[in-house]
N, C-alpha and C positions, 0 to 999 in steps of 0.2 A: 357587297354585291359587285359583280364584275360584268363588263360588256365585252364580248369578243371583238378583237380588232381583225378586220379582213387582212390576211397576210399580204395580199397584193397592195394594200395601203401602208404596209410597214415601212417602206422606203420613205414615204412622205412624213410619217411620224418620226423616223430617225432624223430627218432634216430638222424637224421641229424640236425634238428633244436633245439633239446634239450627239456627239460621239462618246461622251463619257458616261459610263454606267457602272453599277456594282454587279460583279459576277459572283454567283453563289453556287458552290459545289458542296458535296458531302463526302466525308471520308468513310473508311470501312466500319468505323464505330458509330456512324450516323451523325457525327458532329459537323455542323455547317462551317464552311470556310468562305469568307467574304473578302473580295479585293476590288479595288477600283481599276477599271480598264478603259482603254479607248477601243471602241468597236468600229470596224469598217465593213463595208459591203463587198461581196463578190458574187454578182448575179443575184440569185434568190437566196444565197447563203450569207452568213456573217462570219467574220474572222475576229478572234480575240487573242490577245497575248496570254501565254501561260507561264507561270513560274513553276518552281519545283513542286510545291504542294498542290497547286491547282492541277498540274499535269498528272500527278500521281492519283488524285481524286478522280479525274476524268478517265484515266485508264481503268480504274476500278468500277466506276459508275458513270457512264457517258451522258448522263442527263444533267442539265444545268438550268439556272434561271438568271436572267439579266433584269436589273431594276434601274430605271431612270426615275429618281425621286420627284423631279419637277420638270415641267415643260413650260411652254409659253404661258399657259394657264396654271399658276402654282397650286390650284385646287386638285390637280390630277397627276398621278404618277403613271408610268407605263411599266408593265411586267411582261417579259417575253420568256416562254419556256422553249428549250431547244435541246437537240441531241447532237453529239459529236459525229461528224462525218469523217474527219481525219485529224490526226495529231502529227504535226511536222515541226521539227526544230523547236522553236519557242512560241508556237501559236497553234490554235485549234480552229478548224473550219467547222461551223455548226449550222444545222438546219433548223430554223424556227418552226415549231408546230402549233403554237398558240400564243396569243398576245391579248392583253386587256389593258384598258385605261381604268384606273381605280381612284376614287375620291380619297384624298389624303385626310386622315383623321384630324379633326379640329380645324379644318380649313373654313374660312369665312365665306358667307354667301348662302343663298338659298337654292343653289344649283342641284341637279340630280346627283344621286350617288355615283352614277356612271354616265358616260357620254358615248353614244354610239359613233363609230367611225364610218363616215360615208364616202 
């Protein structure tokens, strides 16, 4: 189960989760490509570095997912879905369109499966 994160609250969550995330793209054959990246903000958009394979995948399919496995509370990960706005040099500017906090499988405690962002 997932709880949507208000996009206006995304900057606060990025401060909490930090700049390092996993970037997931898909190639023409539908195979996932996962790399670790440092994410930075640019207004309402995010900027991520792109290597050769990531860039090729984004040119083919401009949709991607960012995953922060753990935040301040290690029971929850953050997942952000986004679309490429522009590809320049060795980075992509992306527009997030959805984000969720999701309980990590096997995490300790009696907390809810998801925590709303207020």
